[in-house]
C-alpha positions as CSV (number, residue, x, y, z in Angstrom):
1,M,16.2,-28.1,48.3
2,P,13.5,-28.5,45.6
3,P,10.3,-26.5,45.9
4,D,7.4,-28.1,47.7
5,P,4.4,-28.3,45.3
6,H,2.1,-28.1,48.3
7,N,3.6,-24.7,49.3
8,A,3.4,-23.3,45.8
9,P,1.2,-20.1,45.5
10,A,-2.3,-20.5,44.1
11,G,-2.5,-20.3,40.4
12,G,0.7,-22.4,39.8
13,A,3.5,-19.9,40.3
14,G,6.8,-20.8,38.9
15,A,10.4,-20.2,40.1
16,S,9.9,-16.5,39.7
17,G,7.1,-16.5,42.3
18,L,4.6,-15.1,39.8
19,A,1.6,-16.9,38.5
20,P,1.4,-17.5,34.8
21,D,-1.4,-14.9,34.3
22,T,0.7,-12.4,36.2
23,V,3.7,-13.2,33.9
24,V,1.5,-12.7,30.8
25,R,0.3,-9.3,32.2
26,H,3.9,-8.2,32.8
27,A,4.9,-9.3,29.3
28,R,2.0,-7.4,27.7
29,R,2.8,-4.1,29.5
30,P,5.8,-3.1,27.3
31,M,3.8,-4.0,24.2
32,E,0.9,-1.9,25.4
33,R,3.3,1.0,26.2
34,R,4.7,0.8,22.7
35,Q,1.3,0.8,21.1
36,R,-0.2,3.6,23.1
37,W,1.0,6.2,20.7
38,L,-0.4,4.4,17.6
39,P,-4.0,5.9,17.9
40,W,-2.5,9.4,18.2
41,A,-0.2,8.7,15.3
42,K,-3.1,7.5,13.2
43,I,-5.0,10.7,13.9
44,A,-1.9,12.8,12.9
45,V,-1.5,10.8,9.7
46,F,-5.2,11.2,8.9
47,L,-5.1,15.0,9.4
48,L,-1.9,15.2,7.3
49,A,-3.5,13.2,4.5
50,L,-6.6,15.4,4.7
51,A,-4.6,18.6,4.5
52,P,-4.6,18.8,0.6
53,L,-8.4,18.7,0.6
54,L,-8.6,21.4,3.3
55,R,-6.1,23.5,1.3
56,L,-8.4,23.3,-1.8
57,V,-11.4,24.3,0.3
58,V,-9.6,27.3,1.8
59,Y,-8.3,28.4,-1.6
60,G,-11.8,28.1,-3.0
61,L,-13.3,30.1,-0.2
62,T,-10.7,32.8,-0.5
63,D,-10.7,32.9,-4.3
64,R,-7.1,31.7,-4.7
65,L,-7.5,28.9,-7.2
66,G,-6.0,30.9,-10.0
67,A,-7.3,31.9,-13.4
68,N,-8.4,28.4,-14.2
69,P,-9.9,26.9,-11.0
70,V,-10.9,23.6,-12.7
71,E,-7.4,23.0,-13.9
72,F,-6.0,23.8,-10.4
73,I,-8.3,21.3,-8.7
74,T,-7.7,18.6,-11.3
75,R,-3.9,18.9,-11.0
76,S,-4.0,19.0,-7.2
77,T,-6.2,16.0,-6.8
78,G,-4.3,14.0,-9.5
79,T,-0.9,14.9,-7.9
80,W,-2.0,13.8,-4.4
81,T,-3.4,10.6,-5.8
82,L,0.1,9.8,-7.1
83,V,1.7,10.9,-3.9
84,M,-0.5,8.6,-1.8
85,L,0.1,5.7,-4.2
86,C,3.9,6.2,-3.8
87,V,3.6,6.4,0.0
88,V,1.6,3.2,0.1
89,L,4.0,1.3,-2.1
90,A,7.0,2.7,0.0
91,I,5.7,1.2,3.2
92,T,6.8,-2.4,2.5
93,P,10.3,-1.5,1.3
94,V,10.9,0.8,4.3
95,R,9.6,-2.0,6.6
96,R,11.9,-4.6,5.1
97,W,15.0,-2.4,5.0
98,F,14.7,-0.7,8.4
99,G,12.5,-3.2,10.3
100,Q,9.7,-0.7,11.0
101,S,6.8,-3.1,11.0
102,W,4.5,-0.5,12.7
103,L,4.2,1.3,9.4
104,L,1.8,-1.5,8.2
105,R,-0.8,0.0,10.6
106,F,-1.1,3.0,8.2
107,R,-1.1,1.3,4.9
108,R,-4.9,0.6,4.6
109,M,-5.8,4.2,5.6
110,L,-3.3,5.7,3.1
111,G,-4.5,3.4,0.4
112,L,-8.1,4.6,1.0
113,F,-6.8,8.2,0.8
114,A,-5.2,7.4,-2.6
115,F,-8.7,6.2,-3.8
116,F,-10.3,9.2,-2.2
117,Y,-8.1,11.7,-4.1
118,G,-8.5,9.6,-7.2
119,A,-12.3,9.8,-6.9
120,L,-12.1,13.6,-6.4
121,H,-9.8,13.8,-9.5
122,F,-12.3,11.7,-11.6
123,A,-15.3,13.7,-10.2
124,T,-13.6,17.0,-11.2
125,Y,-13.3,15.7,-14.7
126,V,-16.9,14.4,-14.9
127,W,-18.5,17.4,-13.2
128,L,-16.5,20.6,-13.5
129,D,-14.6,19.8,-16.7
130,Q,-17.2,17.9,-18.8
131,W,-20.4,18.9,-17.0
132,F,-21.8,15.4,-17.3
133,D,-21.4,15.3,-21.1
134,W,-21.5,11.5,-21.3
135,M,-20.9,11.3,-25.1
136,S,-17.8,13.6,-24.9
137,M,-16.5,11.5,-22.0
138,L,-17.2,8.3,-23.9
139,H,-15.1,9.6,-26.8
140,D,-12.3,10.5,-24.4
141,V,-12.2,7.2,-22.7
142,S,-12.6,5.1,-25.9
143,G,-9.3,6.4,-27.2
144,K,-9.7,10.0,-28.4
145,R,-7.5,11.2,-25.6
146,P,-5.2,8.3,-24.5
147,F,-4.1,9.8,-21.3
148,I,-7.7,9.9,-20.1
149,T,-8.2,6.3,-21.2
150,V,-5.3,5.0,-19.0
151,G,-6.3,7.3,-16.2
152,F,-9.9,5.9,-16.3
153,A,-8.5,2.4,-16.3
154,A,-6.3,3.2,-13.3
155,F,-9.3,4.6,-11.4
156,V,-11.5,1.5,-12.2
157,M,-8.8,-0.7,-10.8
158,M,-8.7,1.2,-7.6
159,I,-12.4,0.6,-6.9
160,P,-12.2,-3.1,-6.0
161,L,-9.1,-2.3,-3.9
162,A,-11.1,0.2,-1.9
163,L,-14.2,-2.0,-1.6
164,T,-12.1,-5.0,-0.2
165,S,-10.0,-3.0,2.1
166,P,-12.1,-3.5,5.3
167,H,-10.8,-6.3,7.6
168,V,-14.1,-8.1,7.5
169,V,-14.0,-8.4,3.7
170,A,-10.4,-9.5,3.7
171,R,-11.2,-12.3,6.2
172,R,-14.2,-13.5,4.1
173,M,-12.1,-13.5,0.9
174,G,-9.2,-15.4,2.5
175,G,-5.6,-14.2,2.6
176,R,-4.4,-15.6,-0.7
177,R,-7.4,-14.3,-2.8
178,W,-7.2,-10.9,-1.1
179,Q,-3.4,-10.6,-1.7
180,R,-3.9,-11.7,-5.3
181,L,-6.6,-9.0,-5.9
182,H,-4.6,-6.3,-4.2
183,R,-1.7,-6.8,-6.6
184,L,-3.7,-4.6,-8.9
185,I,-2.2,-1.7,-7.1
186,Y,1.0,-2.3,-9.2
187,A,-0.9,-2.0,-12.5
188,T,-2.8,1.0,-11.0
189,A,0.5,2.7,-10.2
190,V,2.0,2.1,-13.7
191,L,-1.2,3.4,-15.4
192,A,-1.3,6.4,-13.1
193,I,2.3,7.3,-14.1
194,L,1.5,6.8,-17.8
195,H,-1.6,9.0,-17.4
196,Y,0.4,11.8,-15.9
197,W,3.2,11.4,-18.4
198,W,1.0,11.6,-21.5
199,M,-0.9,14.5,-20.1
200,K,2.3,16.5,-19.5
201,A,3.9,15.3,-22.8
202,G,1.4,17.4,-24.8
203,K,2.9,20.5,-23.1
204,N,6.5,19.3,-23.2
205,D,6.7,19.4,-19.4
206,L,8.1,16.1,-18.3
207,A,10.2,17.1,-15.3
208,Q,7.6,16.2,-12.6
209,P,6.3,13.0,-14.3
210,A,10.0,11.8,-14.6
211,I,10.4,12.2,-10.9
212,Y,7.3,10.2,-10.1
213,A,8.3,7.6,-12.7
214,I,11.7,7.1,-11.2
215,V,10.3,6.8,-7.7
216,M,7.7,4.3,-8.8
217,A,10.2,2.3,-10.8
218,G,12.4,2.0,-7.7
219,L,9.5,0.9,-5.6
220,L,8.3,-1.7,-8.1
221,G,11.8,-2.8,-9.0
222,A,12.5,-3.7,-5.4
223,R,9.5,-6.0,-5.4
224,V,10.6,-7.6,-8.7
225,Q,14.1,-8.2,-7.1
226,W,12.5,-9.8,-4.0
227,A,10.3,-12.0,-6.2
228,L,13.2,-13.2,-8.3
229,R,15.3,-13.9,-5.2
230,R,12.4,-15.9,-3.7
231,L,11.9,-17.9,-6.8
232,R,15.7,-18.6,-6.9
233,T,15.6,-19.8,-3.3
234,Q,12.6,-22.0,-3.9
235,A,14.3,-23.5,-7.0
236,L,17.5,-24.2,-5.1
237,S,15.6,-25.8,-2.2
238,G,13.5,-27.8,-4.6
239,S,16.5,-29.1,-6.5
240,S,18.3,-30.0,-3.2
241,R,15.3,-32.1,-2.2
242,S,14.6,-33.7,-5.5
243,P,14.8,-37.6,-5.8
244,A,17.6,-37.3,-8.4
245,N,19.8,-35.4,-6.0
246,S,19.0,-37.8,-3.1
247,D,19.9,-40.8,-5.3
248,S,23.1,-39.3,-6.5
249,T,24.0,-38.5,-3.0
250,V,23.4,-42.1,-1.9
251,S,25.4,-43.4,-4.8
252,R,28.3,-41.1,-4.1
253,S,28.3,-42.1,-0.4
254,R,28.4,-45.8,-1.5
255,T,31.4,-45.3,-3.7
256,R,33.4,-43.6,-1.0
C-alpha cells in the first residue's frame, strides 16, 4: 500500500521515517567525529614545528651553542627551513599516493613555518653575522659569495608566498592567480638546495646537501611526471574531439 501523503510526518519525512534535516544531521555526525581530532593534531604539529626554535633557546640559555654560536644558529635555522620545505612539498605526493587528503589541512601552517625559519636564518646573517654592515651584505648578494646570492633570492621568493597564505587573500586573488603565484615554491626549493650545496662545497662536505637534493628531486620529479601525463591526456582527448577525426570517422562509417 503506498504511503499516504496526508499521514507523512511534519517536515516531509521519506521512506526512512526521518525528515530531511534529520538525515543531514545523521550524515554529518560521522564527518564531525572524523574531524574532532584535527584541532588537536594541528596543535601537536604546531608544537613539533616550534621545537627547533625552543631547542635553540634552551641551548642559548644553557651555553650549549658550541664554540661558534652564530654558525650553530645559522646552520640550524637553515636546515629547518629546508626540512619544512621538503615536508610541504611532500604533502601532495603522499595525498595522491595514499589518499590522505586530511594532510592538506597542515600545508599552510607548515609553509609558514618554512618562511619563519627562513626569516630567522636571514636575520641571523644580517644581525649576528654581519652586524648590519649593509655594504658588506650588498657585496655578498651582488655576486661576491654566490651561495648567499641564491639564498637571498630564495628568501625573497618566500615573502609573497607567506603574505598571500591567508584564506582571505587567496579568495580575493582568485584560485588560478593564487595557484600560479604559489608555484614559486618550486623555484624557492631549488634555490634553497643550491644555496646549501654551494655553502658546503667550499668545505668539501656534500653528504647532507646530496640527501636533500635527492629528496627534493624526487618530490619535484613526481610533479613533472603528473604534469606530462596531464598534458598527454589533454592532447589525446583533444585529438579525439577534433573536426578532422570526426570527419574521418564519418567517412569511414559511410564506406562500410
